[in-house]
N, CA, C and O atoms as a Tinker XYZ file with bonds, in Angstrom:
   460  protein
     1  N     73.580000  131.790000   66.193000    73     2
     2  CA    73.047000  130.610000   67.266000    64     1     3
     3  C     72.786000  130.863000   68.611000    63     2     4     5
     4  O     73.321000  131.719000   69.315000    81     3
     5  N     71.888000  130.025000   68.931000    73     3     6
     6  CA    71.016000  129.645000   70.217000    64     5     7
     7  C     72.565000  129.141000   71.522000    63     6     8     9
     8  O     73.738000  129.019000   71.167000    81     7
     9  N     72.387000  129.076000   72.007000    73     7    10
    10  CA    73.507000  128.352000   73.273000    64     9    11
    11  C     72.489000  127.797000   74.234000    63    10    12    13
    12  O     71.710000  128.495000   74.883000    81    11
    13  N     72.545000  126.753000   74.263000    73    11    14
    14  CA    72.019000  125.819000   75.162000    64    13    15
    15  C     72.539000  125.711000   76.238000    63    14    16    17
    16  O     73.762000  125.852000   76.253000    81    15
    17  N     72.043000  125.509000   77.155000    73    15    18
    18  CA    72.125000  125.933000   78.562000    64    17    19
    19  C     71.873000  124.328000   79.375000    63    18    20    21
    20  O     70.699000  123.986000   79.515000    81    19
    21  N     72.652000  123.658000   79.741000    73    19    22
    22  CA    72.856000  122.247000   80.355000    64    21    23
    23  C     72.112000  122.234000   81.837000    63    22    24    25
    24  O     72.513000  121.412000   82.661000    81    23
    25  N     71.141000  123.046000   82.149000    73    23    26
    26  CA    70.703000  123.050000   83.695000    64    25    27
    27  C     69.404000  122.272000   83.883000    63    26    28    29
    28  O     68.633000  121.931000   82.986000    81    27
    29  N     69.319000  122.110000   84.817000    73    27    30
    30  CA    67.490000  121.559000   85.572000    64    29    31
    31  C     67.029000  120.113000   85.298000    63    30    32    33
    32  O     67.521000  119.761000   84.226000    81    31
    33  N     66.467000  119.385000   85.707000    73    31    34
    34  CA    66.573000  118.249000   85.681000    64    33    35
    35  C     65.133000  117.721000   85.299000    63    34    36    37
    36  O     64.251000  117.271000   86.031000    81    35
    37  N     65.167000  117.955000   83.618000    73    35    38
    38  CA    63.461000  118.334000   83.172000    64    37    39
    39  C     63.765000  117.189000   82.271000    63    38    40    41
    40  O     64.239000  117.404000   81.155000    81    39
    41  N     63.407000  115.434000   82.886000    73    39    42
    42  CA    63.325000  114.547000   82.210000    64    41    43
    43  C     61.502000  113.909000   81.847000    63    42    44    45
    44  O     61.176000  113.045000   81.033000    81    43
    45  N     60.839000  114.504000   82.542000    73    43    46
    46  CA    59.558000  114.156000   82.757000    64    45    47
    47  C     58.761000  113.005000   83.135000    63    46    48    49
    48  O     58.738000  112.582000   84.291000    81    47
    49  N     58.194000  112.559000   82.305000    73    47    50
    50  CA    56.967000  111.407000   82.236000    64    49    51
    51  C     58.052000  110.046000   82.931000    63    50    52    53
    52  O     57.709000  109.483000   83.971000    81    51
    53  N     59.179000  109.705000   82.290000    73    51    54
    54  CA    60.016000  108.648000   82.563000    64    53    55
    55  C     60.863000  108.244000   83.971000    63    54    56    57
    56  O     61.020000  107.091000   84.374000    81    55
    57  N     61.344000  109.404000   84.586000    73    55    58
    58  CA    61.386000  109.647000   85.494000    64    57    59
    59  C     60.509000  109.625000   86.651000    63    58    60    61
    60  O     60.756000  109.092000   87.733000    81    59
    61  N     59.331000  110.335000   86.276000    73    59    62
    62  CA    58.492000  110.365000   87.564000    64    61    63
    63  C     57.778000  108.622000   87.721000    63    62    64    65
    64  O     57.614000  108.013000   88.779000    81    63
    65  N     57.576000  108.316000   86.842000    73    63    66
    66  CA    57.519000  106.524000   86.440000    64    65    67
    67  C     58.166000  106.008000   87.711000    63    66    68    69
    68  O     57.783000  105.394000   88.706000    81    67
    69  N     59.326000  106.521000   87.257000    73    67    70
    70  CA    60.485000  105.387000   88.116000    64    69    71
    71  C     60.214000  105.343000   89.418000    63    70    72    73
    72  O     60.232000  104.340000   90.131000    81    71
    73  N     59.846000  106.943000   89.865000    73    71    74
    74  CA    59.874000  107.199000   91.373000    64    73    75
    75  C     58.425000  106.142000   91.745000    63    74    76    77
    76  O     58.496000  105.086000   92.374000    81    75
    77  N     57.193000  106.732000   91.193000    73    75    78
    78  CA    56.383000  105.921000   91.465000    64    77    79
    79  C     57.015000  104.427000   91.784000    63    78    80    81
    80  O     57.155000  103.938000   92.905000    81    79
    81  N     57.344000  103.856000   90.582000    73    79    82
    82  CA    57.345000  102.425000   90.479000    64    81    83
    83  C     58.048000  101.693000   91.782000    63    82    84    85
    84  O     57.748000  100.689000   92.428000    81    83
    85  N     59.131000  102.665000   91.870000    73    83    86
    86  CA    60.231000  102.193000   92.112000    64    85    87
    87  C     59.465000  102.255000   94.240000    63    86    88    89
    88  O     59.721000  101.475000   95.157000    81    87
    89  N     59.061000  102.813000   94.238000    73    87    90
    90  CA    58.560000  103.797000   95.663000    64    89    91
    91  C     57.398000  102.509000   96.189000    63    90    92    93
    92  O     57.258000  101.978000   97.290000    81    91
    93  N     56.445000  102.234000   94.460000    73    91    94
    94  CA    55.361000  100.378000   95.317000    64    93    95
    95  C     56.436000   99.504000   95.570000    63    94    96    97
    96  O     56.510000   98.864000   96.619000    81    95
    97  N     57.196000   99.447000   94.752000    73    95    98
    98  CA    58.209000   98.277000   94.562000    64    97    99
    99  C     58.511000   98.453000   96.255000    63    98   100   101
   100  O     58.015000   97.490000   96.842000    81    99
   101  N     59.207000   99.445000   97.228000    73    99   102
   102  CA    59.925000   99.014000   98.379000    64   101   103
   103  C     58.503000   99.168000   99.409000    63   102   104   105
   104  O     58.684000   99.097000  100.624000    81   103
   105  N     57.072000   99.382000   98.858000    73   103   106
   106  CA    56.278000   99.624000  100.087000    64   105   107
   107  C     55.374000   98.024000  100.343000    63   106   108   109
   108  O     54.592000   97.624000  101.205000    81   107
   109  N     56.160000   97.247000   98.711000    73   107   110
   110  CA    55.024000   95.953000   99.171000    64   109   111
   111  C     56.159000   95.405000  100.009000    63   110   112   113
   112  O     55.957000   95.111000  101.187000    81   111
   113  N     57.068000   95.293000   99.576000    73   111   114
   114  CA    58.956000   94.814000   99.871000    64   113   115
   115  C     58.541000   95.032000  101.510000    63   114   116   117
   116  O     58.527000   93.998000  102.179000    81   115
   117  N     58.129000   96.588000  102.352000    73   115   118
   118  CA    57.867000   96.831000  103.478000    64   117   119
   119  C     56.857000   95.616000  104.526000    63   118   120   121
   120  O     57.109000   95.047000  105.589000    81   119
   121  N     55.546000   95.601000  103.514000    73   119   122
   122  CA    54.479000   94.946000  103.997000    64   121   123
   123  C     54.526000   93.337000  104.111000    63   122   124   125
   124  O     53.895000   92.628000  104.896000    81   123
   125  N     55.504000   92.931000  103.050000    73   123   126
   126  CA    56.305000   91.907000  102.872000    64   125   127
   127  C     56.420000   90.937000  104.466000    63   126   128   129
   128  O     56.061000   90.013000  105.196000    81   127
   129  N     57.247000   92.102000  104.176000    73   127   130
   130  CA    58.682000   91.765000  105.577000    64   129   131
   131  C     57.708000   92.007000  106.798000    63   130   132   133
   132  O     57.813000   91.025000  107.532000    81   131
   133  N     56.951000   92.766000  107.230000    73   131   134
   134  CA    56.447000   93.242000  108.355000    64   133   135
   135  C     55.253000   91.853000  108.748000    63   134   136   137
   136  O     54.795000   91.623000  109.868000    81   135
   137  N     54.989000   91.167000  107.615000    73   135   138
   138  CA    54.736000   90.476000  108.005000    64   137   139
   139  C     55.122000   88.649000  107.832000    63   138   140   141
   140  O     54.564000   87.594000  108.134000    81   139
   141  N     55.995000   88.938000  107.379000    73   139   142
   142  CA    56.905000   87.569000  107.873000    64   141   143
   143  C     57.399000   88.240000  109.165000    63   142   144   145
   144  O     56.700000   87.989000  110.147000    81   143
   145  N     58.468000   89.047000  109.372000    73   143   146
   146  CA    58.334000   89.601000  110.913000    64   145   147
   147  C     57.494000   89.167000  111.839000    63   146   148   149
   148  O     57.969000   88.530000  112.779000    81   147
   149  N     56.848000   89.279000  111.812000    73   147   150
   150  CA    55.360000   89.423000  112.650000    64   149   151
   151  C     54.982000   87.673000  113.065000    63   150   152   153
   152  O     54.544000   87.164000  114.097000    81   151
   153  N     55.267000   87.269000  112.131000    73   151   154
   154  CA    54.921000   85.567000  112.004000    64   153   155
   155  C     56.160000   84.779000  112.644000    63   154   156   157
   156  O     56.197000   83.550000  112.570000    81   155
   157  N     57.257000   85.571000  113.326000    73   155   158
   158  CA    58.292000   84.784000  113.425000    64   157   159
   159  C     57.898000   84.365000  115.043000    63   158   160   161
   160  O     57.291000   85.069000  115.850000    81   159
   161  N     58.566000   82.682000  115.293000    73   159   162
   162  CA    58.396000   82.326000  116.654000    64   161   163
   163  C     58.786000   83.131000  117.835000    63   162   164   165
   164  O     58.270000   83.458000  118.904000    81   163
   165  N     60.192000   83.364000  117.053000    73   163   166
   166  CA    60.813000   84.365000  118.273000    64   165   167
   167  C     62.150000   85.780000  117.347000    63   166   168   169
   168  O     62.664000   86.009000  116.252000    81   167
   169  N     62.112000   86.227000  118.515000    73   167   170
   170  CA    62.526000   87.242000  117.889000    64   169   171
   171  C     64.517000   87.352000  118.209000    63   170   172   173
   172  O     65.043000   88.227000  118.897000    81   171
   173  N     65.112000   86.452000  117.637000    73   171   174
   174  CA    67.120000   86.339000  118.030000    64   173   175
   175  C     67.623000   86.342000  116.511000    63   174   176   177
   176  O     66.968000   86.562000  115.492000    81   175
   177  N     68.591000   86.120000  116.617000    73   175   178
   178  CA    69.000000   86.001000  115.526000    64   177   179
   179  C     69.085000   84.712000  114.922000    63   178   180   181
   180  O     69.260000   84.829000  113.709000    81   179
   181  N     69.007000   83.103000  115.441000    73   179   182
   182  CA    67.804000   81.953000  115.071000    64   181   183
   183  C     67.254000   82.339000  113.759000    63   182   184   185
   184  O     67.500000   82.274000  112.554000    81   183
   185  N     66.238000   82.847000  114.744000    73   183   186
   186  CA    65.043000   82.987000  113.592000    64   185   187
   187  C     65.075000   84.338000  112.290000    63   186   188   189
   188  O     64.239000   84.465000  111.396000    81   187
   189  N     65.952000   84.978000  112.463000    73   187   190
   190  CA    66.534000   86.173000  111.674000    64   189   191
   191  C     67.000000   85.386000  110.371000    63   190   192   193
   192  O     66.372000   85.295000  109.316000    81   191
   193  N     68.309000   84.807000  110.698000    73   191   194
   194  CA    68.829000   83.803000  109.690000    64   193   195
   195  C     67.939000   83.431000  109.284000    63   194   196   197
   196  O     67.690000   84.007000  108.225000    81   195
   197  N     66.820000   82.304000  109.693000    73   195   198
   198  CA    65.817000   81.659000  109.007000    64   197   199
   199  C     65.004000   82.063000  108.044000    63   198   200   201
   200  O     64.546000   81.404000  107.111000    81   199
   201  N     64.872000   82.989000  108.268000    73   199   202
   202  CA    64.171000   83.804000  108.009000    64   201   203
   203  C     65.017000   84.376000  106.559000    63   202   204   205
   204  O     64.601000   84.155000  105.421000    81   203
   205  N     65.920000   84.930000  106.787000    73   203   206
   206  CA    66.609000   85.321000  105.440000    64   205   207
   207  C     67.515000   84.024000  104.364000    63   206   208   209
   208  O     67.934000   83.980000  103.208000    81   207
   209  N     67.486000   83.287000  105.323000    73   207   210
   210  CA    67.654000   81.976000  104.412000    64   209   211
   211  C     67.255000   81.281000  103.392000    63   210   212   213
   212  O     67.835000   80.277000  102.980000    81   211
   213  N     66.040000   81.861000  102.823000    73   211   214
   214  CA    65.158000   81.242000  101.640000    64   213   215
   215  C     65.486000   82.904000  100.265000    63   214   216   217
   216  O     65.512000   84.132000  100.196000    81   215
   217  N     65.666000   81.559000   99.427000    73   215   218
   218  CA    66.246000   82.142000   98.524000    64   217   219
   219  C     64.868000   83.485000   97.899000    63   218   220   221
   220  O     65.066000   84.419000   97.122000    81   219
   221  N     63.555000   83.091000   98.591000    73   219   222
   222  CA    62.745000   83.940000   97.532000    64   221   223
   223  C     63.253000   85.572000   98.371000    63   222   224   225
   224  O     63.601000   86.695000   98.007000    81   223
   225  N     63.071000   84.977000   99.414000    73   223   226
   226  CA    63.120000   86.496000  100.951000    64   225   227
   227  C     64.486000   87.294000  100.040000    63   226   228   229
   228  O     64.493000   88.330000   99.375000    81   227
   229  N     65.306000   86.547000  100.277000    73   227   230
   230  CA    66.839000   86.994000   99.757000    64   229   231
   231  C     67.008000   87.427000   98.415000    63   230   232   233
   232  O     67.998000   88.059000   98.047000    81   231
   233  N     66.018000   87.087000   97.638000    73   231   234
   234  CA    65.889000   88.023000   95.699000    64   233   235
   235  C     64.791000   89.038000   95.877000    63   234   236   237
   236  O     64.878000   90.133000   95.322000    81   235
   237  N     63.638000   88.679000   96.721000    73   235   238
   238  CA    63.252000   89.971000   96.981000    64   237   239
   239  C     63.730000   91.356000   97.662000    63   238   240   241
   240  O     63.462000   92.352000   96.990000    81   239
   241  N     64.173000   91.505000   98.477000    73   239   242
   242  CA    65.326000   92.004000   99.562000    64   241   243
   243  C     66.609000   92.381000   98.598000    63   242   244   245
   244  O     67.228000   93.312000   99.113000    81   243
   245  N     67.047000   92.058000   97.680000    73   243   246
   246  CA    67.822000   92.202000   96.730000    64   245   247
   247  C     66.813000   93.407000   95.362000    63   246   248   249
   248  O     67.245000   94.246000   94.572000    81   247
   249  N     65.763000   93.044000   95.579000    73   247   250
   250  CA    65.018000   94.122000   94.738000    64   249   251
   251  C     64.729000   95.435000   95.176000    63   250   252   253
   252  O     64.765000   96.486000   94.536000    81   251
   253  N     64.378000   95.182000   96.608000    73   251   254
   254  CA    64.285000   96.481000   97.116000    64   253   255
   255  C     64.967000   96.919000   97.271000    63   254   256   257
   256  O     64.717000   98.021000   97.758000    81   255
   257  N     66.554000   96.586000   97.049000    73   255   258
   258  CA    67.960000   97.111000   97.684000    64   257   259
   259  C     67.756000   98.108000   96.080000    63   258   260   261
   260  O     67.544000   99.320000   96.089000    81   259
   261  N     67.878000   97.284000   94.834000    73   259   262
   262  CA    67.998000   97.734000   94.083000    64   261   263
   263  C     67.196000   98.879000   93.513000    63   262   264   265
   264  O     67.701000   99.699000   92.746000    81   263
   265  N     65.821000   98.923000   93.939000    73   263   266
   266  CA    64.672000   99.957000   93.870000    64   265   267
   267  C     65.215000  100.964000   94.794000    63   266   268   269
   268  O     65.604000  102.099000   94.520000    81   267
   269  N     65.181000  100.394000   95.883000    73   267   270
   270  CA    65.768000  102.005000   96.873000    64   269   271
   271  C     66.983000  102.970000   96.291000    63   270   272   273
   272  O     66.971000  104.200000   96.344000    81   271
   273  N     68.366000  101.893000   95.547000    73   271   274
   274  CA    69.015000  102.722000   94.770000    64   273   275
   275  C     68.802000  103.218000   93.939000    63   274   276   277
   276  O     69.474000  104.249000   93.951000    81   275
   277  N     68.035000  103.141000   92.821000    73   275   278
   278  CA    67.589000  103.463000   91.767000    64   277   279
   279  C     66.590000  104.432000   92.197000    63   278   280   281
   280  O     66.466000  105.073000   91.153000    81   279
   281  N     65.887000  104.906000   92.935000    73   279   282
   282  CA    64.704000  105.975000   93.506000    64   281   283
   283  C     65.680000  107.100000   94.399000    63   282   284   285
   284  O     65.372000  108.243000   94.735000    81   283
   285  N     66.722000  106.494000   94.609000    73   283   286
   286  CA    67.964000  107.420000   95.632000    64   285   287
   287  C     68.264000  108.105000   93.873000    63   286   288   289
   288  O     67.668000  109.004000   93.280000    81   287
   289  N     69.504000  107.174000   93.410000    73   287   290
   290  CA    70.023000  107.943000   92.211000    64   289   291
   291  C     68.823000  109.201000   91.210000    63   290   292   293
   292  O     69.131000  110.313000   90.781000    81   291
   293  N     67.789000  108.653000   91.126000    73   291   294
   294  CA    66.692000  109.704000   89.993000    64   293   295
   295  C     66.617000  111.216000   91.373000    63   294   296   297
   296  O     66.683000  112.391000   91.012000    81   295
   297  N     66.495000  110.855000   92.670000    73   295   298
   298  CA    66.296000  111.275000   93.120000    64   297   299
   299  C     67.195000  113.005000   93.395000    63   298   300   301
   300  O     66.905000  114.184000   93.190000    81   299
   301  N     68.595000  112.102000   94.064000    73   299   302
   302  CA    69.623000  112.608000   94.028000    64   301   303
   303  C     70.405000  113.089000   93.039000    63   302   304   305
   304  O     71.237000  113.986000   93.176000    81   303
   305  N     70.230000  112.686000   92.351000    73   303   306
   306  CA    70.400000  113.519000   90.047000    64   305   307
   307  C     69.855000  114.646000   89.646000    63   306   308   309
   308  O     70.414000  115.411000   88.859000    81   307
   309  N     68.737000  114.838000   90.147000    73   307   310
   310  CA    67.693000  115.972000   90.766000    64   309   311
   311  C     68.189000  116.877000   91.570000    63   310   312   313
   312  O     68.331000  118.071000   91.308000    81   311
   313  N     68.370000  116.514000   92.223000    73   311   314
   314  CA    68.805000  117.633000   93.090000    64   313   315
   315  C     70.588000  118.001000   92.138000    63   314   316   317
   316  O     70.865000  119.127000   91.725000    81   315
   317  N     71.123000  117.310000   92.052000    73   315   318
   318  CA    72.512000  118.072000   91.421000    64   317   319
   319  C     72.250000  118.544000   90.386000    63   318   320   321
   320  O     73.046000  119.460000   90.179000    81   319
   321  N     71.261000  118.389000   89.242000    73   319   322
   322  CA    70.789000  118.884000   88.714000    64   321   323
   323  C     70.373000  120.590000   88.839000    63   322   324   325
   324  O     71.068000  121.525000   88.440000    81   323
   325  N     69.401000  120.649000   89.329000    73   323   326
   326  CA    68.813000  121.379000   90.105000    64   325   327
   327  C     69.408000  123.066000   90.497000    63   326   328   329
   328  O     69.120000  124.206000   90.131000    81   327
   329  N     70.601000  122.297000   91.655000    73   327   330
   330  CA    71.328000  123.310000   92.766000    64   329   331
   331  C     72.650000  122.955000   92.096000    63   330   332   333
   332  O     72.864000  123.909000   91.347000    81   331
   333  N     73.755000  121.988000   91.959000    73   331   334
   334  CA    74.630000  122.730000   91.150000    64   333   335
   335  C     74.774000  123.793000   89.745000    63   334   336   337
   336  O     73.690000  123.960000   89.186000    81   335
   337  N     75.593000  124.303000   89.300000    73   335   338
   338  CA    75.751000  124.969000   88.169000    64   337   339
   339  C     76.609000  125.067000   87.287000    63   338   340   341
   340  O     76.527000  125.278000   86.077000    81   339
   341  N     77.774000  124.835000   88.234000    73   339   342
   342  CA    79.494000  123.848000   87.239000    64   341   343
   343  C     79.218000  122.888000   87.066000    63   342   344   345
   344  O     78.944000  122.228000   88.069000    81   343
   345  N     79.144000  122.397000   86.083000    73   343   346
   346  CA    78.944000  121.617000   85.256000    64   345   347
   347  C     80.293000  120.266000   85.450000    63   346   348   349
   348  O     80.359000  119.072000   85.160000    81   347
   349  N     81.049000  121.092000   85.979000    73   347   350
   350  CA    82.488000  119.590000   86.242000    64   349   351
   351  C     81.951000  119.180000   87.905000    63   350   352   353
   352  O     82.123000  118.073000   88.416000    81   351
   353  N     81.327000  120.267000   88.520000    73   351   354
   354  CA    81.014000  120.263000   89.828000    64   353   355
   355  C     80.083000  118.898000   89.693000    63   354   356   357
   356  O     80.153000  117.746000   90.122000    81   355
   357  N     79.089000  119.727000   88.786000    73   355   358
   358  CA    77.567000  118.047000   88.787000    64   357   359
   359  C     78.207000  116.691000   87.933000    63   358   360   361
   360  O     77.779000  115.539000   87.854000    81   359
   361  N     79.022000  117.128000   87.530000    73   359   362
   362  CA    79.403000  115.749000   86.813000    64   361   363
   363  C     80.175000  114.820000   87.597000    63   362   364   365
   364  O     80.083000  113.593000   87.648000    81   363
   365  N     81.327000  115.988000   88.492000    73   363   366
   366  CA    81.701000  115.051000   89.666000    64   365   367
   367  C     81.075000  114.161000   90.883000    63   366   368   369
   368  O     81.413000  113.065000   91.330000    81   367
   369  N     79.834000  115.230000   91.309000    73   367   370
   370  CA    78.492000  115.115000   92.445000    64   369   371
   371  C     78.134000  113.087000   91.361000    63   370   372   373
   372  O     78.191000  111.927000   91.769000    81   371
   373  N     77.881000  113.562000   90.297000    73   371   374
   374  CA    77.289000  112.580000   90.015000    64   373   375
   375  C     78.284000  110.779000   89.331000    63   374   376   377
   376  O     77.870000  109.641000   89.109000    81   375
   377  N     79.262000  111.249000   89.261000    73   375   378
   378  CA    79.944000  109.812000   89.160000    64   377   379
   379  C     80.186000  109.371000   90.377000    63   378   380   381
   380  O     80.237000  108.142000   90.441000    81   379
   381  N     80.477000  110.348000   92.087000    73   379   382
   382  CA    80.607000  109.774000   93.019000    64   381   383
   383  C     79.378000  109.350000   93.751000    63   382   384   385
   384  O     79.549000  108.528000   94.652000    81   383
   385  N     77.836000  109.889000   93.448000    73   383   386
   386  CA    77.036000  109.686000   93.805000    64   385   387
   387  C     76.793000  108.134000   93.045000    63   386   388   389
   388  O     76.655000  107.196000   93.830000    81   387
   389  N     76.738000  107.842000   91.664000    73   387   390
   390  CA    76.576000  106.474000   90.665000    64   389   391
   391  C     77.177000  105.286000   91.451000    63   390   392   393
   392  O     76.546000  104.269000   91.739000    81   391
   393  N     79.387000  105.702000   91.989000    73   391   394
   394  CA    79.870000  104.739000   92.197000    64   393   395
   395  C     79.312000  104.619000   93.721000    63   394   396   397
   396  O     78.561000  103.655000   93.871000    81   395
   397  N     79.477000  105.205000   94.576000    73   395   398
   398  CA    78.186000  105.181000   96.037000    64   397   399
   399  C     77.615000  103.754000   96.309000    63   398   400   401
   400  O     77.875000  102.727000   96.937000    81   399
   401  N     76.307000  104.511000   95.124000    73   399   402
   402  CA    75.072000  103.214000   94.865000    64   401   403
   403  C     75.767000  102.518000   93.959000    63   402   404   405
   404  O     76.716000  102.314000   94.715000    81   403
   405  N     76.056000  102.035000   93.065000    73   403   406
   406  CA    76.609000  100.194000   92.618000    64   405   407
   407  C     77.552000   99.914000   93.764000    63   406   408   409
   408  O     77.464000   98.686000   93.783000    81   407
   409  N     78.506000  100.263000   94.862000    73   407   410
   410  CA    78.854000   99.488000   95.934000    64   409   411
   411  C     78.422000   99.192000   97.293000    63   410   412   413
   412  O     78.896000   98.546000   98.227000    81   411
   413  N     76.844000  100.218000   97.001000    73   411   414
   414  CA    76.402000   99.827000   98.262000    64   413   415
   415  C     75.346000   98.139000   97.395000    63   414   416   417
   416  O     75.311000   96.994000   97.846000    81   415
   417  N     74.806000   98.569000   96.386000    73   415   418
   418  CA    74.558000   97.830000   95.829000    64   417   419
   419  C     75.575000   95.970000   95.904000    63   418   420   421
   420  O     75.143000   95.014000   96.548000    81   419
   421  N     76.689000   95.950000   95.206000    73   419   422
   422  CA    77.564000   94.939000   95.337000    64   421   423
   423  C     77.379000   94.406000   97.420000    63   422   424   425
   424  O     77.014000   93.321000   97.873000    81   423
   425  N     77.765000   95.564000   98.117000    73   423   426
   426  CA    77.438000   95.300000   99.393000    64   425   427
   427  C     76.483000   94.635000  100.199000    63   426   428   429
   428  O     76.844000   93.896000  101.115000    81   427
   429  N     74.796000   94.927000   99.818000    73   427   430
   430  CA    74.129000   94.279000   99.937000    64   429   431
   431  C     74.293000   92.685000   99.573000    63   430   432   433
   432  O     74.209000   91.658000  100.247000    81   431
   433  N     74.565000   92.959000   98.205000    73   431   434
   434  CA    75.262000   91.013000   97.807000    64   433   435
   435  C     75.520000   90.391000   98.579000    63   434   436   437
   436  O     75.008000   89.483000   99.235000    81   435
   437  N     76.795000   91.134000   98.496000    73   435   438
   438  CA    77.923000   90.312000   99.168000    64   437   439
   439  C     76.978000   89.937000  101.282000    63   438   440   441
   440  O     77.389000   89.269000  102.231000    81   439
   441  N     76.037000   90.561000  101.142000    73   439   442
   442  CA    75.683000   90.549000  102.762000    64   441   443
   443  C     74.371000   89.811000  102.748000    63   442   444   445
   444  O     73.927000   89.251000  103.750000    81   443
   445  N     73.796000   89.827000  101.640000    73   443   446
   446  CA    72.934000   88.340000  101.591000    64   445   447
   447  C     73.401000   86.816000  101.211000    63   446   448   449
   448  O     73.261000   85.869000  101.984000    81   447
   449  N     73.892000   86.738000  100.096000    73   447   450
   450  CA    74.728000   85.746000  100.272000    64   449   451
   451  C     75.908000   85.045000  100.894000    63   450   452   453
   452  O     76.694000   84.200000  100.465000    81   451
   453  N     75.810000   85.508000  101.746000    73   451   454
   454  CA    77.143000   85.194000  102.682000    64   453   455
   455  C     76.465000   84.670000  104.413000    63   454   456   457
   456  O     77.031000   84.305000  105.444000    81   455
   457  N     74.590000   84.930000  103.925000    73   455   458
   458  CA    73.880000   83.940000  104.917000    64   457   459
   459  C     74.164000   82.634000  105.098000    63   458   460
   460  O     73.525000   81.970000  105.914000    81   459
């Protein structure tokens, strides 16, 4: 019987595509926000609140954050899988990373919808 080693981050096309799609989402959002910020009448707290008050801007900002967190998850997970060999340490780091990213997503939602 051949013993299979659980090492390496070789998920292939799915992860490659996820990285590219999330990068495109983040790039489009960045261009959108640069244009919106450039069109602001003033650069103060009131103008920023007005910019972020719209439902569409909140929605795309949250989508940007989710894309960022998923992009980070794929990248950090691959780092853990490539360089952390003890499975227990790797699993612990995966769980910590997932909990942190989920917490950040909740924090972003709280910030966006309390404005």
